[in-house]
N, C-alpha and C positions, 0 to 999 in steps of 0.2 A: 504492501502500500505506500503511495505518499501523498504530498499536500503539496502543490505546482504555486508560484508565482510569476506572473508578468513579469515584462518590461516596457509596457505601454506608457507610462509615467503621465497623465494625459492632466494639463493644469485641468482643475477647475473648482469652484467657491460652492461649496455647502454654508447656509446660513450667512452666516461670518467670516467661515473660514473658509481660506484660500490654499493649497495643496494640488501635489501630481500624485494621481490616481491611478491605483495600478487591479490586477485581480488577483484571487487569492483562490485556488480550486483544492480538491483532493478528491483522491480515488471513491470514497465512500461519502455518504452524508452525515453517518458514524464518525469517521475520521478527520473529515470537515471542523466538525464540531469541537468536539476533544482540543483541535489544533488552533482554534477560536478562543477559545477557553486560555488556552497556556495564552493569547497575544491579548488576552482579557479585552476581546471582539463582543459586542453586545448581539446575542440570540436575533434579537429583528432587526439586527442589520443584514443579514442575511436576504442576500438577491437573490430572486429567484427560486427560492427554498424547493425540495425534492423532484425537481426539473431537471434535463440537461442541460440548462445554463444556469447551473445555482452555486454561485461564488460569493464570497466580501468582495468587496472593494476598500481597498488599502492606500494608504497614507504614503508615502517614501521612507517615512520613521518604521514606520508597523512593517512595509517590503525590509528592509535589512535589517530588522528582528526575526522577520519570519523565516529569512534568507540564515540568520547568525541559527536560527531553531531547529536548523534542517530543510524548511520547503528546496525544492529545484526551482533552478532557476528557468523559467521557460519563456519562448520569443511571443511579443505579438506583433501582427494577428496569427502567425503560420503555427503555431503550436499550439496556442486560444484553439484555432478553427482545429486544427486535429481532434482536439479533445473533447469539443463539443458535437463532433459529428459521428462519432466513434458512440456516443453517449445516446441520440438520437439515432444511431441504428441498432443499439440494445431497447430503448424504447419502442419504438418502431410510432411516435407519435406524430400527426398530420399537424398540431395545435399546439402549443404551451399547453392551454388548461389542458389538455391531456393528456399531458406525457407522466408516465411512470419509472422512469432512472431511478429516481430516490430510494424507491420498494422493489426492483429490480436489482440494484447495486447492493444493496444490504443484503442479497443472498450470494450474487457472484460479480464480482467488479472488474468494468472494462478496464481494457490496454487503453491508456490512453493514444499512443501511438506518437506524443510529442519530444523531442529532442531539444538538446540545451548544448 
């Protein structure tokens, strides 16, 4: 099982806070939740939970901490697209609201196909 963090680093403003943002993914929902707890990320910050697009948006400082804790660096958009595509092929959904990736990944985690 692996946790991934991409190098998107897109500048964005959230409330009064401006930062560069990237994505944090994992092979399973449980692994992502556990790693997010280690990073002190709130569960409410999870994006697209239970779907093939499940991830956290993280700032540069959190990205650095994730890498220090063992997250694997991946490339945006190439590796992220490979992860999302592999997940979508597992669940076979057409619409995001029909996605069952989280349930399926809990029993058989898909290989992301990402390279770093």
